[in-house]
LOMIMAR-398345 format. One record per residue (C-alpha): residue number from 0; x negated, y, z; residue in one letter. Coordinates in nm, 2 decimals, m for minus. Example, Ala and Ser with C-alpha at 12.3 -4.5 7.8 and 13.67 -1.06 7.14 Angstrom:
! residues 2
{0; {m1.23; m0.45; 0.78}; 'A'};
{1; {m1.37; m0.11; 0.71}; 'S'};
! end
This chain:
! residues 417
{0; {m0.29; 5.49; 6.65}; 'M'};
{1; {m0.45; 5.30; 6.94}; 'G'};
{2; {m0.33; 4.94; 6.98}; 'D'};
{3; {m0.03; 4.92; 6.74}; 'S'};
{4; {0.10; 4.60; 6.88}; 'N'};
{5; {0.11; 4.76; 7.24}; 'Y'};
{6; {0.49; 4.82; 7.25}; 'S'};
{7; {0.57; 4.46; 7.14}; 'Q'};
{8; {0.35; 4.33; 7.43}; 'Q'};
{9; {0.49; 4.54; 7.70}; 'L'};
{10; {0.84; 4.45; 7.60}; 'L'};
{11; {0.76; 4.09; 7.57}; 'D'};
{12; {0.60; 4.10; 7.91}; 'H'};
{13; {0.85; 4.33; 8.12}; 'Q'};
{14; {0.79; 4.26; 8.49}; 'E'};
{15; {1.02; 3.98; 8.62}; 'T'};
{16; {1.03; 3.78; 8.93}; 'L'};
{17; {1.01; 3.40; 8.98}; 'P'};
{18; {1.33; 3.23; 8.88}; 'T'};
{19; {1.52; 3.18; 9.20}; 'T'};
{20; {1.86; 3.32; 9.30}; 'K'};
{21; {1.72; 3.58; 9.52}; 'A'};
{22; {1.48; 3.71; 9.25}; 'A'};
{23; {1.75; 3.69; 8.97}; 'S'};
{24; {1.95; 3.94; 9.17}; 'A'};
{25; {1.68; 4.20; 9.17}; 'S'};
{26; {1.53; 4.10; 8.82}; 'Q'};
{27; {1.67; 4.40; 8.66}; 'N'};
{28; {1.54; 4.64; 8.92}; 'H'};
{29; {1.18; 4.53; 8.84}; 'K'};
{30; {1.20; 4.59; 8.46}; 'K'};
{31; {1.02; 4.87; 8.30}; 'L'};
{32; {1.27; 5.15; 8.20}; 'S'};
{33; {1.26; 5.36; 7.88}; 'I'};
{34; {1.11; 5.68; 8.00}; 'I'};
{35; {0.79; 5.51; 8.20}; 'P'};
{36; {0.76; 5.31; 7.88}; 'F'};
{37; {0.74; 5.61; 7.66}; 'I'};
{38; {0.48; 5.77; 7.88}; 'F'};
{39; {0.28; 5.44; 7.88}; 'L'};
{40; {0.30; 5.46; 7.49}; 'I'};
{41; {0.19; 5.81; 7.48}; 'Y'};
{42; {m0.12; 5.76; 7.70}; 'F'};
{43; {m0.21; 5.44; 7.50}; 'E'};
{44; {m0.18; 5.61; 7.16}; 'V'};
{45; {m0.27; 5.96; 7.24}; 'S'};
{46; {m0.43; 5.96; 7.58}; 'G'};
{47; {m0.34; 6.31; 7.64}; 'G'};
{48; {m0.38; 6.65; 7.48}; 'A'};
{49; {m0.75; 6.67; 7.52}; 'Y'};
{50; {m0.99; 6.62; 7.24}; 'G'};
{51; {m0.97; 6.84; 6.93}; 'A'};
{52; {m1.24; 7.08; 7.04}; 'E'};
{53; {m1.52; 6.86; 6.94}; 'A'};
{54; {m1.37; 6.84; 6.59}; 'A'};
{55; {m1.34; 7.22; 6.58}; 'V'};
{56; {m1.70; 7.26; 6.68}; 'G'};
{57; {m1.84; 7.01; 6.44}; 'A'};
{58; {m1.65; 7.12; 6.13}; 'A'};
{59; {m1.46; 7.44; 6.21}; 'G'};
{60; {m1.09; 7.51; 6.25}; 'P'};
{61; {m0.96; 7.48; 5.88}; 'L'};
{62; {m1.11; 7.14; 5.83}; 'C'};
{63; {m0.97; 7.03; 6.19}; 'S'};
{64; {m0.63; 7.15; 6.11}; 'I'};
{65; {m0.63; 6.98; 5.77}; 'L'};
{66; {m0.77; 6.67; 5.91}; 'G'};
{67; {m0.50; 6.63; 6.19}; 'F'};
{68; {m0.24; 6.72; 5.94}; 'L'};
{69; {m0.35; 6.48; 5.65}; 'I'};
{70; {m0.51; 6.20; 5.85}; 'F'};
{71; {m0.19; 6.06; 5.99}; 'P'};
{72; {m0.05; 6.00; 5.64}; 'F'};
{73; {m0.36; 5.82; 5.53}; 'L'};
{74; {m0.39; 5.61; 5.85}; 'W'};
{75; {m0.12; 5.61; 6.10}; 'S'};
{76; {0.17; 5.57; 5.85}; 'I'};
{77; {0.01; 5.27; 5.67}; 'P'};
{78; {m0.08; 5.09; 5.99}; 'E'};
{79; {0.27; 5.16; 6.13}; 'A'};
{80; {0.42; 5.00; 5.82}; 'L'};
{81; {0.20; 4.71; 5.83}; 'I'};
{82; {0.27; 4.66; 6.20}; 'T'};
{83; {0.66; 4.67; 6.14}; 'A'};
{84; {0.64; 4.40; 5.86}; 'E'};
{85; {0.41; 4.17; 6.04}; 'L'};
{86; {0.55; 4.19; 6.39}; 'A'};
{87; {0.91; 4.14; 6.26}; 'T'};
{88; {0.81; 3.87; 6.04}; 'T'};
{89; {0.59; 3.67; 6.29}; 'F'};
{90; {0.73; 3.78; 6.63}; 'P'};
{91; {0.54; 3.68; 6.94}; 'G'};
{92; {0.34; 3.77; 7.23}; 'N'};
{93; {0.00; 3.74; 7.03}; 'G'};
{94; {0.07; 4.01; 6.77}; 'G'};
{95; {m0.23; 4.06; 6.54}; 'Y'};
{96; {m0.38; 3.73; 6.68}; 'V'};
{97; {m0.07; 3.56; 6.53}; 'I'};
{98; {m0.09; 3.73; 6.19}; 'W'};
{99; {m0.47; 3.66; 6.14}; 'A'};
{100; {m0.42; 3.31; 6.25}; 'H'};
{101; {m0.14; 3.25; 6.00}; 'Q'};
{102; {m0.33; 3.41; 5.70}; 'A'};
{103; {m0.68; 3.26; 5.77}; 'F'};
{104; {m0.65; 3.01; 6.06}; 'G'};
{105; {m0.72; 2.99; 6.44}; 'P'};
{106; {m1.09; 3.11; 6.41}; 'F'};
{107; {m0.99; 3.43; 6.27}; 'W'};
{108; {m0.70; 3.48; 6.54}; 'G'};
{109; {m0.95; 3.44; 6.79}; 'L'};
{110; {m1.21; 3.68; 6.64}; 'L'};
{111; {m0.96; 3.95; 6.60}; 'I'};
{112; {m0.83; 3.90; 6.94}; 'G'};
{113; {m1.20; 3.93; 7.09}; 'S'};
{114; {m1.28; 4.24; 6.87}; 'W'};
{115; {m0.97; 4.43; 7.00}; 'K'};
{116; {m0.99; 4.32; 7.36}; 'F'};
{117; {m1.35; 4.43; 7.38}; 'V'};
{118; {m1.29; 4.75; 7.21}; 'S'};
{119; {m1.02; 4.81; 7.45}; 'G'};
{120; {m1.22; 4.73; 7.76}; 'V'};
{121; {m1.52; 4.96; 7.64}; 'I'};
{122; {m1.25; 5.21; 7.61}; 'N'};
{123; {m1.17; 5.18; 7.98}; 'L'};
{124; {m1.55; 5.24; 8.05}; 'A'};
{125; {m1.56; 5.54; 7.85}; 'S'};
{126; {m1.25; 5.66; 8.02}; 'C'};
{127; {m1.41; 5.63; 8.36}; 'S'};
{128; {m1.73; 5.78; 8.24}; 'V'};
{129; {m1.52; 6.07; 8.08}; 'L'};
{130; {m1.34; 6.12; 8.42}; 'C'};
{131; {m1.64; 6.17; 8.60}; 'I'};
{132; {m1.79; 6.40; 8.33}; 'E'};
{133; {m1.49; 6.63; 8.42}; 'Y'};
{134; {m1.52; 6.60; 8.78}; 'I'};
{135; {m1.90; 6.69; 8.78}; 'K'};
{136; {m1.82; 7.03; 8.65}; 'L'};
{137; {m1.65; 7.09; 8.97}; 'V'};
{138; {m1.87; 6.86; 9.20}; 'L'};
{139; {m2.22; 6.85; 9.07}; 'P'};
{140; {m2.30; 6.59; 9.31}; 'L'};
{141; {m2.20; 6.33; 9.03}; 'F'};
{142; {m2.40; 6.47; 8.76}; 'S'};
{143; {m2.67; 6.19; 8.74}; 'C'};
{144; {m2.83; 5.92; 8.93}; 'G'};
{145; {m2.68; 5.64; 9.17}; 'A'};
{146; {m2.41; 5.88; 9.30}; 'S'};
{147; {m2.26; 5.91; 8.94}; 'R'};
{148; {m2.27; 5.54; 8.86}; 'Y'};
{149; {m2.11; 5.47; 9.20}; 'F'};
{150; {m1.83; 5.72; 9.12}; 'A'};
{151; {m1.76; 5.57; 8.78}; 'V'};
{152; {m1.75; 5.21; 8.93}; 'V'};
{153; {m1.53; 5.33; 9.22}; 'S'};
{154; {m1.29; 5.48; 9.00}; 'L'};
{155; {m1.27; 5.18; 8.77}; 'A'};
{156; {m1.20; 4.97; 9.08}; 'L'};
{157; {m0.93; 5.19; 9.23}; 'V'};
{158; {m0.75; 5.25; 8.90}; 'L'};
{159; {m0.76; 4.86; 8.82}; 'S'};
{160; {m0.60; 4.81; 9.17}; 'F'};
{161; {m0.32; 5.05; 9.08}; 'L'};
{162; {m0.27; 4.84; 8.77}; 'N'};
{163; {m0.26; 4.52; 8.98}; 'Y'};
{164; {0.05; 4.66; 9.17}; 'T'};
{165; {0.27; 4.61; 8.88}; 'G'};
{166; {0.38; 4.77; 8.56}; 'L'};
{167; {0.67; 4.96; 8.71}; 'V'};
{168; {0.44; 5.16; 8.96}; 'V'};
{169; {0.21; 5.21; 8.66}; 'V'};
{170; {0.49; 5.33; 8.43}; 'G'};
{171; {0.62; 5.57; 8.69}; 'Y'};
{172; {0.28; 5.69; 8.77}; 'T'};
{173; {0.23; 5.78; 8.41}; 'A'};
{174; {0.52; 6.00; 8.39}; 'I'};
{175; {0.37; 6.22; 8.67}; 'L'};
{176; {0.02; 6.22; 8.52}; 'L'};
{177; {0.18; 6.31; 8.16}; 'G'};
{178; {0.36; 6.60; 8.32}; 'I'};
{179; {0.08; 6.73; 8.53}; 'F'};
{180; {m0.20; 6.68; 8.26}; 'S'};
{181; {0.03; 6.88; 8.02}; 'L'};
{182; {0.09; 7.16; 8.23}; 'L'};
{183; {m0.25; 7.32; 8.18}; 'P'};
{184; {m0.19; 7.33; 7.81}; 'F'};
{185; {0.16; 7.48; 7.83}; 'I'};
{186; {0.01; 7.75; 8.06}; 'L'};
{187; {m0.28; 7.81; 7.82}; 'L'};
{188; {m0.06; 7.83; 7.51}; 'A'};
{189; {0.18; 8.08; 7.67}; 'L'};
{190; {m0.12; 8.29; 7.78}; 'I'};
{191; {m0.29; 8.30; 7.44}; 'S'};
{192; {0.03; 8.41; 7.25}; 'I'};
{193; {m0.07; 8.77; 7.25}; 'P'};
{194; {m0.44; 8.70; 7.12}; 'N'};
{195; {m0.33; 8.45; 6.84}; 'I'};
{196; {m0.51; 8.54; 6.53}; 'D'};
{197; {m0.43; 8.32; 6.23}; 'P'};
{198; {m0.71; 8.46; 6.02}; 'S'};
{199; {m0.93; 8.23; 6.25}; 'R'};
{200; {m0.75; 7.92; 6.13}; 'W'};
{201; {m0.92; 7.92; 5.79}; 'I'};
{202; {m1.25; 7.94; 5.92}; 'S'};
{203; {m1.50; 7.67; 5.78}; 'L'};
{204; {m1.75; 7.70; 6.04}; 'N'};
{205; {m1.98; 7.94; 5.85}; 'E'};
{206; {m2.18; 8.04; 6.16}; 'D'};
{207; {m2.32; 7.69; 6.19}; 'R'};
{208; {m2.64; 7.59; 6.05}; 'V'};
{209; {m2.50; 7.25; 5.94}; 'K'};
{210; {m2.14; 7.09; 5.96}; 'T'};
{211; {m2.15; 6.77; 6.18}; 'D'};
{212; {m1.94; 6.54; 5.96}; 'W'};
{213; {m2.03; 6.24; 6.16}; 'S'};
{214; {m1.91; 6.40; 6.49}; 'L'};
{215; {m1.61; 6.55; 6.31}; 'F'};
{216; {m1.48; 6.20; 6.15}; 'F'};
{217; {m1.56; 6.00; 6.47}; 'N'};
{218; {m1.36; 6.27; 6.68}; 'T'};
{219; {m1.07; 6.26; 6.43}; 'L'};
{220; {m1.06; 5.88; 6.42}; 'F'};
{221; {m1.10; 5.88; 6.81}; 'W'};
{222; {m0.81; 6.11; 6.87}; 'N'};
{223; {m0.57; 5.93; 6.64}; 'L'};
{224; {m0.66; 5.57; 6.76}; 'N'};
{225; {m0.74; 5.59; 7.12}; 'F'};
{226; {m0.77; 5.89; 7.35}; 'W'};
{227; {m0.90; 6.24; 7.36}; 'D'};
{228; {m1.25; 6.38; 7.38}; 'N'};
{229; {m1.39; 6.63; 7.65}; 'A'};
{230; {m1.29; 7.00; 7.60}; 'S'};
{231; {m1.47; 7.30; 7.63}; 'S'};
{232; {m1.34; 7.51; 7.92}; 'L'};
{233; {m1.39; 7.87; 8.05}; 'A'};
{234; {m1.28; 8.08; 8.35}; 'G'};
{235; {m1.31; 7.96; 8.72}; 'K'};
{236; {m0.95; 7.92; 8.81}; 'W'};
{237; {m0.85; 7.80; 8.48}; 'L'};
{238; {m1.16; 7.56; 8.46}; 'M'};
{239; {m1.04; 7.39; 8.77}; 'I'};
{240; {m0.67; 7.37; 8.64}; 'F'};
{241; {m0.78; 7.23; 8.31}; 'L'};
{242; {m1.03; 7.00; 8.46}; 'E'};
{243; {m0.74; 6.85; 8.68}; 'S'};
{244; {m0.53; 6.80; 8.38}; 'G'};
{245; {m0.82; 6.62; 8.18}; 'A'};
{246; {m0.88; 6.40; 8.47}; 'V'};
{247; {m0.51; 6.31; 8.52}; 'L'};
{248; {m0.49; 6.25; 8.15}; 'S'};
{249; {m0.78; 6.02; 8.16}; 'S'};
{250; {m0.65; 5.83; 8.45}; 'I'};
{251; {m0.30; 5.78; 8.26}; 'G'};
{252; {m0.50; 5.64; 7.96}; 'F'};
{253; {m0.71; 5.41; 8.19}; 'Y'};
{254; {m0.37; 5.25; 8.33}; 'E'};
{255; {m0.21; 5.21; 7.99}; 'A'};
{256; {m0.51; 5.07; 7.83}; 'Q'};
{257; {m0.59; 4.83; 8.11}; 'L'};
{258; {m0.21; 4.69; 8.08}; 'T'};
{259; {m0.26; 4.65; 7.72}; 'S'};
{260; {m0.59; 4.43; 7.77}; 'C'};
{261; {m0.45; 4.24; 8.04}; 'A'};
{262; {m0.14; 4.15; 7.88}; 'Y'};
{263; {m0.34; 4.06; 7.57}; 'Q'};
{264; {m0.51; 3.80; 7.74}; 'L'};
{265; {m0.20; 3.67; 7.89}; 'L'};
{266; {m0.05; 3.65; 7.53}; 'G'};
{267; {m0.36; 3.47; 7.40}; 'M'};
{268; {m0.33; 3.22; 7.68}; 'A'};
{269; {0.03; 3.17; 7.58}; 'D'};
{270; {m0.10; 3.10; 7.23}; 'L'};
{271; {m0.35; 2.86; 7.35}; 'G'};
{272; {m0.67; 3.06; 7.27}; 'V'};
{273; {m0.77; 3.11; 7.60}; 'L'};
{274; {m0.75; 2.89; 7.92}; 'P'};
{275; {m0.39; 2.86; 8.07}; 'Q'};
{276; {m0.55; 3.03; 8.40}; 'C'};
{277; {m0.52; 3.36; 8.21}; 'F'};
{278; {m0.13; 3.32; 8.23}; 'S'};
{279; {m0.10; 3.30; 8.59}; 'V'};
{280; {0.05; 3.59; 8.76}; 'R'};
{281; {0.00; 3.74; 9.12}; 'S'};
{282; {0.25; 3.61; 9.36}; 'K'};
{283; {0.30; 3.95; 9.52}; 'W'};
{284; {0.32; 4.18; 9.20}; 'F'};
{285; {0.38; 3.93; 8.91}; 'N'};
{286; {0.11; 4.09; 8.71}; 'T'};
{287; {m0.16; 3.90; 8.52}; 'P'};
{288; {m0.42; 3.93; 8.79}; 'W'};
{289; {m0.69; 3.74; 8.62}; 'L'};
{290; {m0.68; 3.95; 8.30}; 'G'};
{291; {m0.70; 4.26; 8.51}; 'I'};
{292; {m1.00; 4.14; 8.70}; 'L'};
{293; {m1.19; 4.02; 8.37}; 'V'};
{294; {m1.12; 4.35; 8.20}; 'S'};
{295; {m1.24; 4.55; 8.52}; 'T'};
{296; {m1.55; 4.33; 8.55}; 'L'};
{297; {m1.64; 4.41; 8.19}; 'I'};
{298; {m1.58; 4.78; 8.24}; 'T'};
{299; {m1.81; 4.77; 8.53}; 'V'};
{300; {m2.08; 4.60; 8.33}; 'A'};
{301; {m2.08; 4.84; 8.04}; 'V'};
{302; {m2.04; 5.16; 8.23}; 'S'};
{303; {m2.42; 5.22; 8.24}; 'S'};
{304; {m2.39; 5.28; 7.86}; 'M'};
{305; {m2.43; 5.64; 7.74}; 'N'};
{306; {m2.09; 5.80; 7.64}; 'F'};
{307; {m2.18; 5.82; 7.28}; 'A'};
{308; {m2.26; 5.45; 7.25}; 'D'};
{309; {m1.96; 5.37; 7.43}; 'L'};
{310; {m1.74; 5.56; 7.16}; 'I'};
{311; {m1.94; 5.43; 6.88}; 'S'};
{312; {m1.89; 5.07; 7.00}; 'S'};
{313; {m1.52; 5.12; 7.03}; 'I'};
{314; {m1.48; 5.25; 6.68}; 'N'};
{315; {m1.69; 4.97; 6.53}; 'F'};
{316; {m1.53; 4.69; 6.70}; 'L'};
{317; {m1.17; 4.85; 6.62}; 'Y'};
{318; {m1.26; 4.89; 6.26}; 'S'};
{319; {m1.37; 4.52; 6.24}; 'L'};
{320; {m1.04; 4.41; 6.37}; 'A'};
{321; {m0.85; 4.65; 6.16}; 'M'};
{322; {m1.01; 4.53; 5.84}; 'L'};
{323; {m0.93; 4.19; 5.92}; 'L'};
{324; {m0.57; 4.31; 6.01}; 'E'};
{325; {m0.53; 4.47; 5.67}; 'F'};
{326; {m0.68; 4.16; 5.50}; 'A'};
{327; {m0.43; 3.94; 5.67}; 'S'};
{328; {m0.13; 4.16; 5.58}; 'F'};
{329; {m0.25; 4.15; 5.21}; 'L'};
{330; {m0.29; 3.78; 5.22}; 'W'};
{331; {0.01; 3.68; 5.38}; 'L'};
{332; {0.20; 3.87; 5.10}; 'R'};
{333; {0.01; 3.70; 4.84}; 'R'};
{334; {0.04; 3.35; 5.03}; 'K'};
{335; {0.42; 3.38; 5.12}; 'L'};
{336; {0.57; 3.61; 4.88}; 'P'};
{337; {0.91; 3.47; 4.94}; 'M'};
{338; {0.94; 3.44; 5.31}; 'M'};
{339; {1.21; 3.65; 5.47}; 'E'};
{340; {1.08; 3.96; 5.62}; 'R'};
{341; {1.34; 4.17; 5.83}; 'P'};
{342; {1.13; 4.48; 5.77}; 'F'};
{343; {0.93; 4.49; 5.44}; 'R'};
{344; {0.71; 4.77; 5.32}; 'V'};
{345; {0.87; 4.86; 4.99}; 'P'};
{346; {0.57; 4.81; 4.76}; 'L'};
{347; {0.44; 4.54; 4.56}; 'E'};
{348; {0.08; 4.37; 4.62}; 'L'};
{349; {m0.11; 4.62; 4.41}; 'P'};
{350; {0.07; 4.92; 4.57}; 'G'};
{351; {0.01; 4.75; 4.91}; 'L'};
{352; {m0.36; 4.70; 4.81}; 'T'};
{353; {m0.40; 5.08; 4.73}; 'M'};
{354; {m0.22; 5.17; 5.04}; 'M'};
{355; {m0.49; 4.95; 5.24}; 'C'};
{356; {m0.79; 5.06; 5.04}; 'L'};
{357; {m0.78; 5.44; 5.17}; 'I'};
{358; {m0.78; 5.35; 5.54}; 'P'};
{359; {m1.04; 5.06; 5.49}; 'S'};
{360; {m1.28; 5.30; 5.33}; 'G'};
{361; {m1.25; 5.53; 5.62}; 'F'};
{362; {m1.32; 5.24; 5.85}; 'L'};
{363; {m1.63; 5.13; 5.65}; 'V'};
{364; {m1.77; 5.49; 5.68}; 'Y'};
{365; {m1.71; 5.50; 6.06}; 'I'};
{366; {m1.90; 5.16; 6.10}; 'M'};
{367; {m2.19; 5.29; 5.87}; 'S'};
{368; {m2.26; 5.57; 6.15}; 'L'};
{369; {m2.34; 5.28; 6.41}; 'A'};
{370; {m2.69; 5.28; 6.56}; 'N'};
{371; {m2.88; 4.98; 6.69}; 'G'};
{372; {m2.71; 4.96; 7.03}; 'T'};
{373; {m2.38; 4.95; 6.86}; 'V'};
{374; {m2.48; 4.68; 6.64}; 'L'};
{375; {m2.63; 4.48; 6.92}; 'L'};
{376; {m2.31; 4.50; 7.13}; 'V'};
{377; {m2.08; 4.39; 6.81}; 'S'};
{378; {m2.32; 4.11; 6.73}; 'S'};
{379; {m2.31; 3.96; 7.08}; 'V'};
{380; {m1.94; 3.99; 7.10}; 'V'};
{381; {m1.88; 3.83; 6.78}; 'S'};
{382; {m2.17; 3.55; 6.85}; 'A'};
{383; {m1.99; 3.45; 7.20}; 'L'};
{384; {m1.66; 3.44; 7.01}; 'T'};
{385; {m1.79; 3.20; 6.75}; 'I'};
{386; {m1.96; 3.00; 7.03}; 'L'};
{387; {m1.65; 2.97; 7.24}; 'W'};
{388; {m1.44; 2.88; 6.92}; 'Y'};
{389; {m1.67; 2.59; 6.83}; 'F'};
{390; {m1.72; 2.47; 7.21}; 'M'};
{391; {m1.34; 2.46; 7.25}; 'T'};
{392; {m1.28; 2.31; 6.91}; 'N'};
{393; {m1.53; 2.03; 6.93}; 'H'};
{394; {m1.58; 1.96; 7.30}; 'F'};
{395; {m1.26; 2.06; 7.47}; 'C'};
{396; {m0.98; 1.93; 7.23}; 'K'};
{397; {m0.82; 1.70; 7.51}; 'S'};
{398; {m0.73; 2.04; 7.69}; 'N'};
{399; {m0.38; 2.16; 7.56}; 'M'};
{400; {m0.51; 2.52; 7.59}; 'W'};
{401; {m0.74; 2.48; 7.29}; 'T'};
{402; {m0.45; 2.49; 7.04}; 'H'};
{403; {m0.21; 2.74; 6.93}; 'F'};
{404; {0.12; 2.64; 7.10}; 'N'};
{405; {0.36; 2.91; 6.95}; 'N'};
{406; {0.24; 3.13; 6.66}; 'V'};
{407; {0.56; 3.26; 6.53}; 'G'};
{408; {0.82; 3.10; 6.28}; 'P'};
{409; {0.75; 2.76; 6.16}; 'K'};
{410; {0.64; 2.80; 5.79}; 'L'};
{411; {0.86; 2.59; 5.55}; 'M'};
{412; {0.74; 2.43; 5.22}; 'D'};
{413; {0.92; 2.70; 5.02}; 'Q'};
{414; {0.75; 2.98; 5.20}; 'D'};
{415; {0.42; 2.84; 5.08}; 'L'};
{416; {0.52; 2.83; 4.71}; 'E'};
! end
């Protein structure tokens, strides 16, 4: 799963107009309907149908099939259960920021928010880079140099402006992108039916000198948490068709991910973690324009990183945040055992600990694959977050945005027993 709190954020921040009589009359027209919402979730979580090829190339068809069948039970289901319990127990726009704050205090709420936000923004940069990687197969002009970087930055700016025009526009654009990005796979699946050979499914990649487990697990993690990797294509016409689908899929993911990042900043401003200026919306489109602008600027800044470092940085920061999220979940169960929970994972603390240990072990393994560049990026993000916290806490206490203003239900004395 990508951003597991994304659905809650979008529902909490559906497009609304200023509260005038005229605006109230058309308010329902501006709300995001269910079909665009579903497609936005599809792009946010999956990113499209592209990506399994790298895992197949790294460890063979059998390991890839087993990985995509088993891994969701070890990772996606536990994360979904944790999200369901915490989101219903501590409802609010901040999501995981609220959870960490309730468990360990505002410092940890800010830290998990920064880790998730930066991982999402770097994801935007990797999306722009991947899009140009697809395009350069048809237009070699963008293979390297200044033209390539200009194309990456221009694409990011254009897509960010589209996001600025509103969630409704983005939602209906996601429908079109989703349909057209899936068409090549539907056609390819139909064409390949006569050539299906089930015996190939059990191949363990014996023809390779060495199985690349690092690439396999990173690809598996990436596919099931964010969006899909590049694919190996063949055939001139079919290549162009599939490349077009890949580009559209990447664009769809960019729009969904940018929406998530921008509204996360808006939610953190509502909580008082960030200055109130991040909650200001555009007069014309009612979108959080400053959140979109900041996300885009960071995206452009990190677009010069190579693709492998971008993906590794995303995985590392996301893993840090998820470890803190698991810890918050377990600690809140221990800290507030009697608190009413509209949805409760049907396990006691020992069982919950075991449920969290398996995905946590995988997160630690993913983090162990990081190189020096990734460690530097993560260290800088964490250091700046710590600096921001202590500056606002010690020097800006007079400003109301330095405090959490609404972090879920008020905890009663009996909840703390």
